[in-house]
Backbone as JSON, one array per atom type, in Angstrom:
{
  "sequence": "XXXXXXXXXXXXXXXXXXXXXXXXXXXXXXXXXXXXXXXXXXXXXXXXXXXXXXXXXXXXXXXXXXXXXXXXXXXXXXX",
  "N": [[-4.11, 24.44, 61.13], [-5.06, 24.42, 57.51], [-8.2, 23.54, 56.27], [-8.48, 20.33, 55.02], [-10.0, 19.22, 52.68], [-11.5, 16.08, 51.59], [-13.37, 15.14, 49.5], [-14.95, 13.31, 46.6], [-15.39, 14.38, 44.79], [-13.28, 16.92, 44.75], [-11.38, 15.11, 44.55], [-11.3, 14.19, 41.96], [-10.61, 16.14, 40.74], [-8.32, 16.85, 40.87], [-7.34, 14.36, 39.18], [-8.26, 15.53, 36.71], [-6.93, 17.15, 36.54], [-3.65, 16.28, 36.61], [-3.87, 14.61, 34.53], [-4.01, 15.94, 32.84], [-1.7, 17.03, 32.83], [0.11, 15.64, 31.25], [0.49, 13.23, 32.94], [0.21, 9.58, 33.12], [-1.33, 6.62, 34.52], [-0.89, 3.96, 37.15], [-0.4, 0.83, 38.01], [0.89, -0.26, 41.43], [2.5, -2.77, 41.01], [2.13, -2.76, 38.23], [3.89, -0.65, 37.38], [6.42, -0.99, 38.85], [7.01, -3.47, 36.68], [6.7, -2.65, 34.14], [7.82, 0.25, 34.65], [6.79, 3.89, 32.78], [7.08, 6.76, 31.7], [5.81, 9.72, 33.74], [4.46, 9.27, 34.91], [1.43, 8.82, 37.38], [1.17, 6.89, 40.49], [-0.61, 5.46, 42.09], [-1.87, 4.42, 44.77], [-4.08, 2.74, 48.44], [-5.22, 2.69, 51.05], [-6.98, 0.61, 52.78], [-9.14, 1.39, 55.77], [-11.35, 1.31, 57.71], [-13.39, 2.53, 56.22], [-15.4, 0.63, 54.05], [-16.9, 1.16, 52.27], [-16.21, 3.31, 51.05], [-14.36, 3.35, 49.73], [-14.99, 1.04, 47.54], [-16.27, 2.73, 46.48], [-14.86, 4.68, 45.54], [-13.17, 3.38, 44.22], [-14.86, 2.28, 41.82], [-15.85, 4.63, 40.54], [-12.52, 5.61, 39.68], [-12.49, 3.29, 38.0], [-14.24, 4.07, 36.18], [-13.26, 6.11, 34.79], [-10.87, 4.5, 33.43], [-9.09, 4.77, 35.06], [-6.11, 2.86, 36.71], [-5.62, 1.65, 39.77], [-3.58, 0.69, 42.73], [-5.37, -1.02, 45.58], [-5.85, -1.77, 49.07], [-5.86, -3.68, 52.48], [-6.22, -2.31, 55.48], [-6.05, -3.22, 59.03], [-6.65, -3.12, 62.57], [-5.49, -3.81, 65.57], [-7.05, -2.85, 68.5], [-5.62, -0.05, 69.48], [-4.23, 2.53, 67.85], [-2.94, 5.09, 68.57]],
  "CA": [[-3.73, 24.17, 59.84], [-5.98, 25.07, 57.22], [-8.81, 21.61, 56.42], [-8.59, 18.98, 54.4], [-11.31, 18.3, 51.5], [-11.18, 14.37, 50.98], [-14.35, 14.82, 49.1], [-14.65, 12.71, 46.14], [-15.38, 16.34, 43.87], [-11.95, 17.26, 44.89], [-10.4, 14.01, 43.98], [-11.36, 14.0, 40.85], [-10.01, 17.95, 39.83], [-6.8, 16.65, 41.64], [-7.3, 13.48, 38.83], [-8.13, 15.49, 35.55], [-5.19, 17.98, 36.67], [-3.18, 15.11, 36.18], [-4.0, 13.56, 33.34], [-4.02, 17.53, 31.8], [-0.37, 17.8, 32.76], [0.89, 14.75, 30.93], [-0.11, 11.47, 33.65], [-0.69, 8.55, 33.37], [-1.62, 5.83, 35.88], [-0.26, 2.87, 36.81], [-0.64, 0.38, 39.54], [2.28, -0.69, 41.5], [3.22, -4.08, 40.18], [3.0, -2.6, 36.46], [5.15, 0.17, 37.58], [7.57, -2.78, 38.64], [8.02, -4.42, 35.52], [7.48, -1.65, 33.35], [7.29, 2.41, 34.11], [6.37, 4.24, 32.13], [7.45, 8.41, 32.27], [5.0, 10.41, 33.89], [2.92, 8.57, 35.63], [1.62, 8.29, 39.03], [1.27, 5.39, 40.9], [-1.86, 5.2, 43.39], [-2.14, 3.05, 46.55], [-4.98, 3.19, 48.8], [-5.41, 2.0, 52.12], [-8.51, 0.95, 53.27], [-9.12, 1.28, 57.06], [-12.96, 1.33, 58.76], [-14.68, 3.02, 55.35], [-14.73, 0.31, 53.19], [-17.72, 1.47, 51.52], [-15.88, 4.52, 50.0], [-13.14, 2.77, 49.22], [-15.45, 0.23, 47.09], [-16.83, 3.59, 45.88], [-13.14, 5.59, 45.14], [-12.66, 2.68, 43.05], [-15.67, 2.13, 40.85], [-15.07, 6.13, 40.24], [-11.36, 5.3, 39.16], [-12.36, 2.45, 36.55], [-14.95, 4.43, 34.65], [-12.37, 7.28, 33.97], [-9.47, 4.56, 33.33], [-7.38, 5.16, 35.9], [-5.72, 1.83, 37.68], [-4.8, 2.24, 41.34], [-3.99, -0.48, 44.03], [-5.72, -1.49, 47.12], [-5.09, -2.43, 49.91], [-6.98, -3.29, 53.4], [-5.29, -2.97, 56.6], [-6.87, -4.38, 60.03], [-5.57, -2.5, 63.17], [-6.33, -4.66, 66.57], [-6.56, -2.83, 69.66], [-5.84, 1.5, 69.34], [-2.93, 3.33, 66.97], [-3.08, 5.81, 69.34]],
  "C": [[-5.61, 24.2, 59.21], [-6.9, 22.86, 56.64], [-8.55, 21.38, 55.32], [-10.22, 18.98, 52.93], [-11.2, 16.93, 51.03], [-12.38, 13.9, 50.14], [-13.73, 14.2, 47.43], [-14.83, 13.77, 44.36], [-13.63, 16.42, 43.47], [-10.91, 16.57, 44.35], [-10.33, 14.23, 42.04], [-11.01, 14.88, 40.02], [-8.55, 17.19, 39.8], [-6.02, 15.67, 40.34], [-6.89, 13.94, 37.84], [-7.29, 16.39, 35.46], [-4.46, 16.95, 35.93], [-2.81, 15.2, 34.94], [-4.59, 14.87, 32.61], [-2.84, 17.51, 31.69], [0.33, 16.56, 32.04], [0.59, 13.16, 31.63], [-0.15, 11.06, 32.86], [-0.78, 7.5, 34.67], [-1.16, 4.93, 35.71], [-0.41, 2.66, 38.39], [0.94, -0.09, 39.9], [2.62, -1.97, 40.9], [3.62, -3.5, 38.72], [3.55, -1.71, 36.43], [6.4, -0.17, 37.82], [7.87, -2.84, 37.98], [7.59, -3.44, 34.49], [6.87, -0.18, 33.28], [7.46, 2.72, 32.96], [7.4, 5.95, 32.59], [5.76, 9.04, 32.56], [3.78, 9.61, 34.03], [2.91, 8.75, 37.41], [0.73, 7.41, 39.07], [0.18, 5.37, 42.33], [-2.21, 3.85, 43.86], [-3.26, 3.93, 47.12], [-5.28, 2.31, 50.08], [-6.78, 1.75, 52.69], [-8.25, 0.28, 54.27], [-10.45, 0.85, 57.6], [-14.32, 1.63, 57.02], [-13.82, 2.15, 54.22], [-15.76, 0.18, 51.88], [-16.98, 3.07, 50.12], [-14.67, 4.14, 49.01], [-14.0, 1.81, 47.58], [-16.34, 1.99, 45.83], [-16.07, 5.04, 44.54], [-13.11, 4.56, 43.7], [-13.74, 2.72, 41.66], [-15.97, 3.38, 40.47], [-14.06, 5.95, 39.44], [-11.47, 4.27, 37.85], [-13.58, 2.81, 36.04], [-14.32, 5.28, 34.44], [-11.64, 6.26, 33.58], [-8.69, 4.44, 33.79], [-7.34, 3.32, 36.49], [-4.77, 2.74, 39.16], [-4.81, 0.7, 42.14], [-4.68, 0.02, 45.58], [-5.26, -2.01, 48.46], [-5.89, -2.22, 51.85], [-5.71, -3.48, 54.9], [-6.63, -2.32, 58.22], [-5.7, -3.9, 61.09], [-6.46, -3.91, 64.82], [-5.71, -3.77, 67.85], [-6.87, -1.37, 69.05], [-4.23, 2.06, 69.12], [-2.36, 4.89, 68.33], [-2.71, 6.59, 70.23]]
}
């Protein structure tokens, strides 16, 4: 399996590529109420790294990108 790069730099490149391709961004609830064409609906599950989610949210906000964050809590091991 090829290594995956989940850095902010790669995420930034992905969002930039999507914008250049004509996509806009909507939160889940906005999409349900008033969907638009060529849209990306971003939803992030936050588990153990709250600090990383905050960093990502601040980055998205600085670029005018709307997304949804949800907290995921596990009791015990899921594996």
